[in-house]
Every structure is written in C-alpha cells, then in structure tokens.
N, C-alpha and C positions, 0 to 999 in steps of 0.2 A: 759406631752410635747406631740405634735403632731410630724407625720414627715415632715422633710424639704421640702421646697418646691424648685422647680426649674421651672425657665422659657425657654423653647424651641423655636425654630420659629413657633410652633405650638401652643403658650401659655405655660399656667402655668401647670404645672402637679407634680406629687408625686416624690422623688426622689427612688433610687433603695435603696432597704433594702438590707445587708447583714445579711447572715445565721451563725448559730450556730456551731462552730466544733462538730463533731463528739465524741471527746475526752471529752466532759463532763465541760471543764473546764472555758466554758460562755464566754470565747475570743472571739469575730467576728472572722471567717476566711478571708483572704483577699490577696490581691495582694502587693508586694512588686515593690514598682516605683521609677525611672521611671522604663517599661519593654516594651518587645516585646508582645501585644495581638493580636492574631487573633478575627477579627470581621467576623461573617459569618451570611451572608444575604441570604434570599432565596426570590425569586423575579421574577416577570414576565420576559418572555425572550426577551430579548435586552434593556434592562434597568442598564445595565453594566456603558455606559457613565455618567448616571444619577446619581447612586450611586456613583460611586468614586469622583464625585464634592463634593456631601456631607462630604464623608471621608475626602477629601483634605482641605474643613475649618476647621478640626477639628485638626488634627493629620498629620504627617510626614509619608510617604511611597513609595516605588519603585516601579511603574508600571508593570515595566517587571520582578521584582523578589517580591515583598509581595502580587500577585494580582493573585489569580487560581478561575477558573471558571468553573463548570460541569453543563452541560445541563442535563434535566430529560429525561426519556427514549422517551417520544413523543416531545420533545424540545420544551414544551407551557412555560416551567419556569426553572429554574438553579439557582445555588448556585454558591454563590461567596464569596470566603474568603480575607479580606484582615488584610495583619499582620501588625498593625501599631506600633509608639514609643509613647507609654502611658505614660506622664508624671504623673497623678494622676485621682484619680477617678472621680471628677468632669468632667475632660475631656474626659472621657468614657463614664457618663452618660449623658452628651449633645449630643455628636456623636451618641447614641441610640436614643436618641429623636428626634432630627433632621431626623435620617432615618425612624423613625416611622410613621414620616409626608406624607411621599412618599404612595402613592395610589400602588404604584408597588412593595412596600414592602409587602411579603406574611407573612415570620416568620423570627426573629433573633435569635441565640445564644451566 
C-alpha cells in the first residue's frame, strides 16, 4: 500500500510520515489531539502578514499572544513561531503544505 495522498493549494503531495518510537514497540509516536502546537517558519524578512494569513486559514491563534518573531543577525530573514490550536494531524499537514507553497518560506520545523 502506498503513502496516502493529500491536496494542498499547490497540488497533490505525499502525506507526512510518522516515525517509530525509540522504545522499539513499533507503535508510531505522535501527538494527542486537540493540542497546542508550535509551527516554526523561517522566512524572508517582511513576510509575517503573508504567513499569518495562511496559518489563520487552517487554525485558531491569538496574534498578540501566540505569535513570536525573531529577526536574523543582519535582518534578511526572520523566524516566526505561531502556536496554534491543532485539532488533528490532517489539519497540521494541510497547514504545512500551504506554507510550503509560499516562495518566502525558507524552512519549517
């Protein structure tokens, strides 16, 4: 059986893969939903509004309490962390897929 497919704003893509836990029990490790989940995005400087627009389409968060930004040393890039109320894994996969479509996104954790 293949990897489940999902559709994002950019088109068809593979689903995120779960990892095996280190205890060797063969059970996939994961999150218990719903939960608060930090989405970390490294982006070109000045892209905060675009990032928050995409995140808001997928999850609830408070812009004043749940968003932290930190510029790079020479201010060309910034790290944006948005802590969202995640309801399920599919919601997070769709969020990351849409963020990946943005040219200003350099990396995500």
